[in-house]
Every structure is written in structure tokens, then in C-alpha cells.
C-alpha positions in Angstrom: 17.2 8.5 34.8 17.5 10.3 31.6 14.8 8.0 29.9 12.2 8.8 32.5 12.0 12.3 31.1 11.9 11.4 27.6 10.9 7.8 27.0 7.7 6.3 26.4 6.2 2.5 27.4 3.5 1.3 25.0 1.4 -1.7 25.6 -0.3 -3.4 22.9 -2.2 -6.7 22.2 -5.6 -7.9 21.2 -8.8 -6.8 22.6 -9.7 -8.7 26.1 -6.0 -9.8 26.9 -5.5 -7.6 29.8 -3.8 -4.5 28.4 -5.4 -2.0 30.7 -4.6 -4.1 34.0 -0.9 -4.5 33.1 -0.5 -0.6 32.2 -1.9 0.1 35.7 0.5 -2.2 37.3 3.4 -0.9 35.4 2.3 2.6 36.1 2.2 1.8 39.8 5.5 0.3 40.0 7.2 3.2 38.0 5.5 6.4 39.2 4.0 6.3 35.8 0.5 7.5 34.1 -1.6 5.9 31.5 -2.5 7.5 28.2 -5.5 5.8 26.5 -4.9 4.5 22.8 -8.3 3.0 22.1 -10.2 4.6 19.4 -13.5 3.9 21.1 -12.7 4.5 24.8 -11.9 8.3 24.2 -15.6 8.8 24.0 -17.6 9.9 27.1 -20.1 7.3 28.4 -21.0 3.8 27.0 -18.6 2.1 29.2 -19.8 -1.2 28.7 -19.8 -1.4 25.0 -16.1 0.0 24.9 -14.8 -1.7 27.9 -13.4 1.1 29.8 -11.5 0.4 32.9 -13.4 1.5 36.0 -12.5 4.1 38.6 -11.9 1.5 41.2 -9.6 -0.7 38.6 -7.4 2.4 38.0 -6.1 2.1 41.6 -5.5 5.8 41.9 -3.5 5.7 38.5 -4.0 8.9 36.5 -5.4 8.3 32.9 -5.5 10.6 30.1 -7.8 10.6 27.0 -10.3 8.1 28.6 -13.7 9.0 28.1 -13.0 12.6 27.3 -14.8 13.2 23.7 -18.4 13.9 23.3 -19.9 10.5 21.8 -21.4 12.8 18.8 -18.1 13.8 17.6 -16.0 11.8 15.2 -12.6 11.8 16.8 -9.8 11.3 14.2 -6.4 9.8 14.6 -4.7 13.2 13.9 -6.8 14.5 17.1 -5.4 11.4 18.8 -2.0 12.3 17.7 -2.3 16.0 19.1 -3.7 15.2 22.3 -1.3 12.2 23.1 1.7 14.2 22.4 0.4 16.9 24.6 -0.3 14.3 27.5 3.1 12.8 27.0 4.8 16.1 27.1 2.9 16.9 30.4 3.9 13.7 32.0 7.3 14.1 31.1 7.5 17.5 32.7 6.3 16.3 35.8 9.0 13.5 36.0 6.8 10.6 35.6 6.7 7.9 33.2 4.2 7.8 29.9 2.6 4.4 29.8 0.6 4.5 26.4 -2.0 1.4 26.1 -4.6 0.3 23.7 -5.6 -1.8 20.8 -5.7 0.8 18.1 -2.6 0.3 16.8 -2.5 3.2 14.0 -3.2 5.5 17.1 -0.4 4.0 18.8 2.0 4.5 15.9 0.8 8.1 15.2 2.2 9.0 18.9 5.3 7.0 18.5 6.6 7.9 15.0 6.9 11.4 12.9 5.6 11.2 9.4 3.3 8.2 9.9 0.3 10.3 8.8 -0.4 12.6 6.1 0.1 16.0 7.4 -2.3 18.5 8.8 -2.8 19.9 5.3 -4.6 16.6 4.6 -7.0 16.7 7.1 -10.6 17.8 6.8 -13.7 17.0 8.9 -15.0 13.4 8.6 -17.7 11.9 7.0 -19.3 12.3 3.4 -20.1 15.8 3.9 -16.6 16.8 4.0 -15.6 15.4 0.5 -19.1 16.6 -1.0 -19.9 12.8 -1.6 -23.3 12.4 0.1 -25.7 10.3 -2.1 -22.8 8.9 -4.1 -22.8 4.9 -4.2 -19.6 3.0 -3.0 -19.1 2.0 -6.3 -19.1 5.4 -7.9 -16.7 6.8 -5.1 -14.4 3.7 -5.9 -14.4 4.3 -9.6 -13.2 8.3 -9.0 -10.4 7.0 -6.9 -9.4 4.5 -9.4 -9.2 7.1 -12.1 -7.3 9.6 -10.0 -5.2 7.4 -7.5 -5.2 3.9 -8.9 -2.5 2.9 -6.2 -4.7 3.5 -3.6 -8.1 2.2 -5.3 -6.2 -1.2 -5.7 -5.8 -1.1 -1.9 -9.4 -0.9 -0.7 -12.6 -2.8 -1.7 -15.4 -0.5 -3.0 -17.4 -1.3 -0.1 -14.7 0.2 2.3 -16.4 3.7 1.9 -14.5 5.2 4.7 -11.1 4.2 3.5 -12.1 5.1 -0.2 -13.5 8.7 1.3 -10.4 9.3 3.2 -8.2 8.7 -0.1 -10.4 11.0 -1.8 -10.5 13.6 1.0 -6.7 13.8 0.9 -6.7 14.6 -2.8 -9.6 17.1 -2.5 -7.8 19.2 0.3 -4.3 18.9 -0.8 -4.2 18.6 -4.2 -2.0 15.5 -4.1 -2.9 11.9 -4.1 -2.8 9.9 -0.9 -0.5 7.4 -2.5 2.2 10.1 -3.1 1.9 11.1 0.7 2.6 7.6 1.8 5.4 7.2 -0.6 7.0 10.4 1.0 6.4 8.8 4.5 7.9 5.8 3.7 11.0 7.6 2.3 11.3 9.7 5.3 11.0 6.6 7.6 13.9 4.8 5.5 16.2 7.8 5.8 15.3 9.5 9.0 15.2 9.0 12.7 11.3 9.2 13.0 10.4 7.6 16.4 9.8 10.5 18.6 10.8 9.0 21.8 13.0 6.0 23.0 10.2 3.3 23.5 9.6 0.0 25.1 6.7 -1.9 23.4 5.1 -4.7 25.3 3.1 -7.0 23.2 0.5 -8.8 25.5 -0.2 -12.1 23.6 -2.3 -15.0 24.2 -2.8 -18.3 22.2 -6.2 -17.9 20.3 -7.4 -21.3 21.7 -7.1 -19.7 25.4 -8.1 -16.3 24.2 -11.2 -16.8 22.3 -13.2 -18.4 25.3 -12.4 -15.4 27.4 -13.5 -13.0 24.7 -17.0 -15.0 24.3 -17.1 -15.0 28.2 -16.5 -11.2 28.2 -19.6 -10.6 25.8 -21.7 -12.7 28.1 -20.5 -10.6 31.2 -21.2 -7.4 29.2 -25.0 -8.6 28.6 -25.3 -9.2 32.4 -23.9 -5.7 33.0 -26.6 -4.0 30.9 -25.1 -4.2 27.4 -28.5 -4.2 25.6 -29.8 -1.1 27.4 -26.6 0.7 26.6 -27.1 -0.1 22.9 -30.5 1.2 23.1 -29.3 4.5 24.3 -26.7 4.6 21.6 -29.2 4.1 19.0 -31.5 6.7 20.5 -28.7 9.1 20.2 -27.7 8.2 16.6 -31.1 7.3 15.0 -32.3 3.7 13.6 -29.7 1.4 13.3 -30.9 0.1 9.9 -30.0 3.5 8.4 -26.7 4.0 10.0 -23.2 4.1 8.9 -21.3 1.6 11.4 -17.6 2.6 10.2 -17.4 6.1 12.0 -16.9 7.5 15.5 -18.6 5.4 18.4 -20.8 3.5 16.0 -18.0 1.1 15.1 -18.2 -0.5 18.5 -18.4 -4.4 17.9 -21.9 -5.2 19.0 -24.0 -2.2 17.8 -24.1 -3.7 14.5 -24.6 -7.1 15.3 -27.5 -6.5 17.9 -29.1 -3.6 16.1 -32.1 -6.0 15.1 -32.7 -6.3 19.0 -32.7 -2.7 19.6 -36.3 -2.1 18.3 -39.2 -2.1 20.8 -39.2 -2.9 24.6 -39.2 -6.6 24.1 -36.6 -9.0 23.2 -36.7 -11.7 20.7 -34.9 -14.4 22.3 -33.6 -16.2 19.0 -32.7 -12.8 17.5 -30.9 -11.9 20.8 -28.8 -15.3 20.6 -28.0 -14.7 17.0 -26.8 -11.3 17.7 -24.6 -12.2 20.3 -23.0 -15.0 18.6 -22.4 -12.6 15.6 -20.8 -10.1 18.2 -18.7 -12.8 19.5 -17.3 -13.8 16.0 -16.7 -10.1 15.2 -14.5 -9.9 18.3 -12.7 -13.0 17.4 -12.0 -11.6 14.0 -11.1 -8.1 15.3 -8.4 -9.9 17.7 -7.0 -11.8 14.6 -6.9 -8.4 12.7 -5.0 -6.8 15.8 -2.4 -9.5 15.7 -1.7 -9.1 12.2 -1.2 -5.4 12.4 1.1 -5.9 15.3 3.0 -8.7 13.6 3.3 -7.2 10.3 3.5 -3.5 10.8 4.3 -2.2 14.4 6.9 -4.7 15.4 8.7 -4.6 12.0 8.6 -0.7 12.4 10.2 -1.0 16.0 12.9 -3.5 14.5 13.7 -0.8 11.9 14.6 1.6 14.6 17.3 -0.6 16.3 20.1 0.8 13.7 19.1 4.4 14.6 19.8 6.7 17.3 16.3 6.6 18.9 15.2 2.8 19.3 11.8 1.0 20.1 12.6 -2.2 21.7 9.7 -4.8 21.3 8.9 -7.7 23.7 6.4 -10.3 23.8 4.6 -11.2 27.0 2.9 -14.7 27.3 -0.8 -14.2 28.7 -2.1 -17.4 27.5 -2.4 -18.9 31.2 -3.9 -16.2 33.5 -2.9 -18.3 36.4 0.5 -17.4 35.7 0.0 -13.7 35.2 1.7 -12.3 38.3 5.2 -14.1 37.1 4.7 -14.3 33.3 3.2 -10.9 32.7 3.2 -8.5 35.5 6.8 -9.2 37.0 8.4 -9.7 33.9 7.0 -6.5 32.2 7.9 -4.3 35.4 11.4 -5.9 35.4 12.0 -4.9 31.7 10.3 -1.6 32.1 12.7 -0.9 35.2 15.7 -1.5 33.1 14.3 0.5 30.1 13.9 3.6 32.4 17.3 3.1 34.0 18.9 3.2 30.5 20.3 -0.4 31.1 21.2 -2.9 28.4 18.0 -4.5 27.4 17.5 -8.5 27.3 17.2 -10.5 24.3 13.4 -10.4 23.2 13.5 -14.0 22.4 15.1 -15.0 25.8 11.8 -14.1 27.9 9.9 -17.5 27.2 9.6 -20.2 24.3 6.2 -18.7 23.5 7.8 -15.1 22.9 10.3 -16.6 20.8 7.7 -18.5 18.6 5.8 -15.3 18.4 8.6 -13.1 17.5 9.8 -15.8 14.8 6.3 -15.0 12.8 7.0 -11.3 12.5 8.4 -9.3 9.8 12.0 -8.0 10.1 11.2 -4.9 8.3 8.1 -3.2 7.5 6.9 -3.6 3.9 5.7 -0.9 1.7 2.3 0.1 2.2 1.5 0.4 -1.5 2.4 -3.1 -2.1 -0.4 -4.3 -0.3 -3.1 -5.5 -2.7 -6.6 -6.9 -2.5 -7.3 -10.5 -3.3 -10.7 -12.0 -4.2 -11.4 -15.4 -3.1 -13.2 -16.9 -6.1 -14.2 -20.0 -4.2 -15.9 -18.2 -1.3 -17.3 -15.7 -3.4 -18.9 -18.1 -5.6 -20.3 -19.8 -2.7 -21.5 -16.6 -1.2 -23.7 -16.4 -4.4 -25.9 -19.1 -3.0 -26.3 -17.6 0.6 -29.5 -16.5 2.0 -31.1 -13.9 -0.6 -29.8 -10.5 0.1 -26.7 -11.6 1.8 -24.5 -12.7 -1.2 -21.4 -10.9 -1.3 -17.9 -11.3 -2.9 -15.0 -12.1 -0.3 -12.0 -9.6 -0.5 -8.8 -10.0 1.6 -6.6 -7.1 2.0 -2.8 -8.2 1.9 -1.1 -11.5 1.2 -0.9 -12.3 4.9 -4.5 -12.2 5.2 -5.4 -13.9 2.1 -3.1 -16.7 2.8 -4.7 -16.9 6.4 -8.0 -17.0 4.8 -7.0 -19.9 2.5 -6.2 -21.9 5.6 -9.5 -21.3 7.3 -12.1 -23.9 7.8 -14.8 -21.7 5.9 -12.6 -21.6 3.0 -11.8 -25.4 3.1 -15.6 -26.1 3.5 -16.6 -23.9 0.5 -13.9 -25.5 -1.7 -15.2 -29.0 -0.7 -18.8 -28.0 -1.5 -17.5 -26.6 -5.0 -15.8 -29.9 -5.6 -18.9 -31.9 -4.8 -21.0 -29.7 -7.0 -18.6 -30.1 -9.9 -18.6 -34.0 -9.5 -22.5 -34.0 -9.7 -22.8 -35.1 -5.8 -25.8 -33.2 -4.1 -25.0 -31.7 -0.9 -27.3 -29.2 0.9 -25.8 -25.8 1.1 -25.9 -24.0 4.4 -24.9 -20.7 5.9 -21.4 -20.8 7.7 -21.9 -20.7 11.7 -20.5 -17.9 13.5 -17.1 -19.8 14.1 -16.6 -20.5 10.5 -17.3 -16.9 9.5 -14.5 -16.0 12.0 -12.3 -18.2 10.0 -11.8 -20.7 12.8 
């Protein structure tokens, strides 16, 4: 029973795939408690937009870091790392099993691994005021970063203000470049036993063809529960959405930006509402894709890299595509593996769980790549087409990393834009239209 006191079960997956339900089921079966690792669910209130599990759904299982932070505060990954480790320690001291669950995978990795983040010396407050950058344009900030830390500037688009500011903040508060901190962390990971606890990672995966309709239906259910009223409350707290930065704190919640035009006045313009809901659904689908990329290309390879070290993270994929098979394919399988893990028994081969698990695992990298090797790619085809979009909405199309770029090249949106440019080059007239929500989502 040694692992009960020292181990960690981590449940990850895309939004809307059933992570919270599985965490509760595993915790009930193993005398465990749940630690939330969702960057928005840590905030108090706004239960609809953040999709918090309800008290009734918890079935008596104690939850930590769920709805504990004031909504006006920006809660950072450093804050989470500190609080999650304290919660895990408390759970272990009471001889219970710690179950970490959430879709914010960099939160999860900060709890699992040492030296996964810039140290406390590199952390300041959040927002533009920390770095004294208020009033400066995105382009000005990015140019400063390119001059002082070109390796980091190459990773981010100038409009990714939050990440550019973060890199500048590290430089200003520590006197060292953010890229140097990252290189040091990667060297430590290669040579040290950086995993904090023996860990069981359960990746809850669903085929997008089955998941996407569920995500759309969940948005509709959120509206029925009072989503727009909750968003109006959020707008009243933070101010006019037209002037807000949607990249920090609770303002990042999907739906706030997309439905912002509907939040002014008491009435609801139905076409505007429908357009906002379609945009929210598309944004949710895109977010699910990004979560899969992170798990497949970062989290799972990090786990695989530990298998040759004393402290190991075992990663398994559970097929949640068919909800009718949940009890056998997900719940019972997860609990059986978790019992083996807690007992210190030999673990089964991850590929043996199902053909779906084997297929998904085959797409994951064997080892984590160097973070500084990630580069931005500009899609010249889609950027050129964006120039003929609705006035005021033209934009360059940038992709972060080779994987995201290759996925974009296979998307319907890219193929249609390429076809349009070929028609234009041949002199064939073809009316240009804005891509629909599904095309924007890359489907």
C-alpha cells in the first residue's frame, strides 16, 4: 500500500469528455479525493460558463481547488502548483488517494514534475502593469522581445500579448532570458528524476466525430441553464466586453468573447445570438483539438521519458467514444488499472486496453521535444485569403509548431482557400465568402 501515501492519479482529456465523472468514480472506489486542475474552475461562482461539477454530482467525494479563488483575481500556474502540492500532501497524510483532474494540462504538469516552470524568482504579478507595459502595442512588445530574447520571440505571434508579456516579465524580474530558464529546465529533465510522485495518467479520449456533437449539445444545454445571464453578470463585474482583454483570468472562458455583442441591453438580437453561439461551439471544438495536441505531443511524451527513471508515470488511454459503453470501457477499466497502481502491482501494456487505445498511442511522440525548437509558421495561402475578408477582420494566419501547421494544411479551410487562389490565378471568377464556423474550426 506504499503508493497510496505517495502516488498520484491524474485524469486528463478534452473538454466535455467526462473527466470529472471519471475522477469521482475512481475516487469513490479507492478512498480518494479530487484536486481540480482546470484553470477556470478554480474561480468562485460562474458555474455554468466554467462547467463545474455540482455538489450532487460529487456524490460525497471531497474536491480541492474548485471554486476557491475570487473571480477578480488572476490565478497563475505558480499559484496552482503551490496549492495543488499542499492539497496532495494533505491527502497523502490522511492515507487517501490523490486524484488530479482537469483539462489545463500545463497545470497538471506543474504538479507532476519539478522544474517544469520558471522559478519563483521569475514570477511577478500578472497583467500589463507588472512589466510596466501599459499603453504599448502588441507589435512594440514583440519587437522588444525579439531584440532581447529572439528564441522566445520566434515562438510567439506578436498578437499573443500574454505570452510575449510573460517572456518580458521573466527577463525584467530575473535579469535572465526566458529561453535560458527553459534550456535549464530541459537539461534538468534529461538528467534528473523530476517526476514528484509515482503517477498514473488516464487519458480519456473520444473520436472527434462523436465528441463534437456532444460539445455542441453541451453549449445548447448551458444556454438553457442561463448562460447569457451569467455572462451579463461577468460583463458587469469586468466592464464593457468591447474593451476587455480576454486572455487573462476568468475572462478567458470560451463564450465570453464570442457572445459579447449579445450582452449589451436587456433584449437579445436573435441572429446575433445564434452567430455568437455558433462561434462559441467552433471555439470549443478548436480548444478540444489543442488539448489533444498538448497531451499527445507534450504530456504523454513527458510520461514516457520517466519510464527509464526510478519514479515513473504510466500513461493509459481510455476510449470514451461510445457513451453507452462507459461503464465497461471507461469506469471499470480505469478502476481496475488504478487498483493495480495503488497496490504497486505490475502495470499492463497500455496498448493492450483496446484497439482505439493502441491507435491513439501510436500517434504520440516517444520523447518530449525541446520547447525552443517549436517555431511559428505563417500560412501564406490563408493569410492572403484573409486579406479579402470582411473589412476590419483581415488577419495573418499563424500556426505554432510543426504539428499544428501540418494539421492546418489538411484542414477544410486551407483546402478551400488554396482552391480559391488557384481559381483566381486562372482568371476564373468565384465569389469569396467568409468561412463558416465548422471551417474556422478546421473541420
